[in-house]
Short mmCIF file of the C-alpha atoms (twelve columns), coordinates in Angstrom:
data_MODEL
# 
_entry.id   MODEL 
# 
loop_
_atom_site.group_PDB 
_atom_site.id 
_atom_site.type_symbol 
_atom_site.label_atom_id 
_atom_site.label_alt_id 
_atom_site.label_comp_id 
_atom_site.label_asym_id 
_atom_site.label_seq_id 
_atom_site.Cartn_x 
_atom_site.Cartn_y 
_atom_site.Cartn_z 
_atom_site.pdbx_PDB_model_num 
ATOM 1  C CA . MET A 1  11.099  -7.469  -15.862 1 
ATOM 2  C CA . LYS A 2  13.933  -5.342  -14.513 1 
ATOM 3  C CA . THR A 3  13.276  -2.162  -12.571 1 
ATOM 4  C CA . LYS A 4  14.930  0.073   -15.153 1 
ATOM 5  C CA . ALA A 5  12.841  -1.435  -17.951 1 
ATOM 6  C CA . ARG A 6  9.650   -1.052  -15.910 1 
ATOM 7  C CA . LEU A 7  10.442  2.586   -15.195 1 
ATOM 8  C CA . LYS A 8  11.211  3.272   -18.846 1 
ATOM 9  C CA . ARG A 9  7.939   1.644   -19.872 1 
ATOM 10 C CA . ALA A 10 5.932   3.678   -17.349 1 
ATOM 11 C CA . LEU A 11 7.544   6.952   -18.418 1 
ATOM 12 C CA . LEU A 12 6.932   6.168   -22.082 1 
ATOM 13 C CA . ARG A 13 3.254   5.476   -21.415 1 
ATOM 14 C CA . ALA A 14 2.958   8.648   -19.346 1 
ATOM 15 C CA . ARG A 15 4.544   10.788  -22.062 1 
ATOM 16 C CA . TYR A 16 2.278   9.429   -24.781 1 
ATOM 17 C CA . ALA A 17 -0.767  9.724   -22.513 1 
ATOM 18 C CA . ALA A 18 0.066   13.370  -21.795 1 
ATOM 19 C CA . VAL A 19 0.436   14.191  -25.479 1 
ATOM 20 C CA . GLY A 20 -2.771  12.303  -26.279 1 
ATOM 21 C CA . ALA A 21 -4.638  14.177  -23.543 1 
ATOM 22 C CA . ALA A 22 -3.418  17.534  -24.826 1 
ATOM 23 C CA . VAL A 23 -4.423  16.780  -28.402 1 
ATOM 24 C CA . GLY A 24 -7.792  15.358  -27.355 1 
ATOM 25 C CA . ALA A 25 -8.553  18.315  -25.104 1 
ATOM 26 C CA . ALA A 26 -7.563  20.775  -27.818 1 
ATOM 27 C CA . LEU A 27 -9.833  19.124  -30.356 1 
ATOM 28 C CA . GLY A 28 -12.698 18.837  -27.881 1 
ATOM 29 C CA . GLY A 29 -12.138 22.434  -26.787 1 
ATOM 30 C CA . LEU A 30 -13.098 23.578  -30.251 1 
ATOM 31 C CA . VAL A 31 -16.626 22.408  -29.441 1 
ATOM 32 C CA . GLY A 32 -16.974 23.292  -25.764 1 
ATOM 33 C CA . ARG A 33 -15.861 22.697  -22.195 1 
ATOM 34 C CA . SER A 34 -17.445 19.283  -21.671 1 
ATOM 35 C CA . PRO A 35 -16.148 17.810  -24.937 1 
ATOM 36 C CA . ALA A 36 -12.688 19.126  -24.012 1 
ATOM 37 C CA . SER A 37 -12.752 17.060  -20.834 1 
ATOM 38 C CA . THR A 38 -13.985 13.970  -22.653 1 
ATOM 39 C CA . GLY A 39 -11.452 14.484  -25.436 1 
ATOM 40 C CA . GLY A 40 -8.641  14.805  -22.930 1 
ATOM 41 C CA . ALA A 41 -9.576  11.559  -21.203 1 
ATOM 42 C CA . THR A 42 -10.022 9.707   -24.475 1 
ATOM 43 C CA . GLY A 43 -6.764  11.095  -25.844 1 
ATOM 44 C CA . ALA A 44 -4.877  10.000  -22.737 1 
ATOM 45 C CA . LEU A 45 -6.251  6.487   -23.045 1 
ATOM 46 C CA . LEU A 46 -5.373  6.269   -26.722 1 
ATOM 47 C CA . GLY A 47 -1.913  7.681   -26.082 1 
ATOM 48 C CA . ALA A 48 -1.226  5.059   -23.427 1 
ATOM 49 C CA . VAL A 49 -2.432  2.279   -25.737 1 
ATOM 50 C CA . ILE A 50 -0.205  3.519   -28.567 1 
ATOM 51 C CA . ALA A 51 2.774   3.688   -26.208 1 
ATOM 52 C CA . GLU A 52 2.132   0.154   -25.011 1 
ATOM 53 C CA . LYS A 53 1.970   -1.171  -28.566 1 
ATOM 54 C CA . ARG A 54 5.101   0.727   -29.569 1 
ATOM 55 C CA . PHE A 55 7.011   -0.464  -26.518 1 
ATOM 56 C CA . ASP A 56 6.022   -4.088  -27.127 1 
ATOM 57 C CA . ALA A 57 7.042   -3.936  -30.783 1 
ATOM 58 C CA . SER A 58 10.486  -2.512  -30.025 1 
ATOM 59 C CA . GLY A 59 10.987  -5.088  -27.284 1 
ATOM 60 C CA . ILE A 60 10.326  -7.903  -29.723 1 
ATOM 61 C CA . VAL A 61 12.823  -6.477  -32.205 1 
ATOM 62 C CA . ASP A 62 15.481  -6.166  -29.489 1 
ATOM 63 C CA . GLU A 63 14.892  -9.751  -28.388 1 
ATOM 64 C CA . VAL A 64 15.269  -11.052 -31.948 1 
ATOM 65 C CA . ARG A 65 18.481  -9.047  -32.458 1 
ATOM 66 C CA . SER A 66 19.983  -10.313 -29.203 1 
ATOM 67 C CA . GLU A 67 19.393  -13.942 -30.199 1 
ATOM 68 C CA . ASP A 68 21.499  -13.587 -33.361 1 
# 
């Protein structure tokens, strides 16, 4: 994998993880301080997983298009 592609992938995962952490912490913060921390961590993990799945799916589409 090229350096530019690796950097793009890492930044995409980081952006989705940050958004996931913010949403999770906000939802957990409605309950209390401890659930806010847990929600932030869980949201970050889910955001990174979603980014990974999205990145993989777009990579497959690009590969198919380039073969035509």
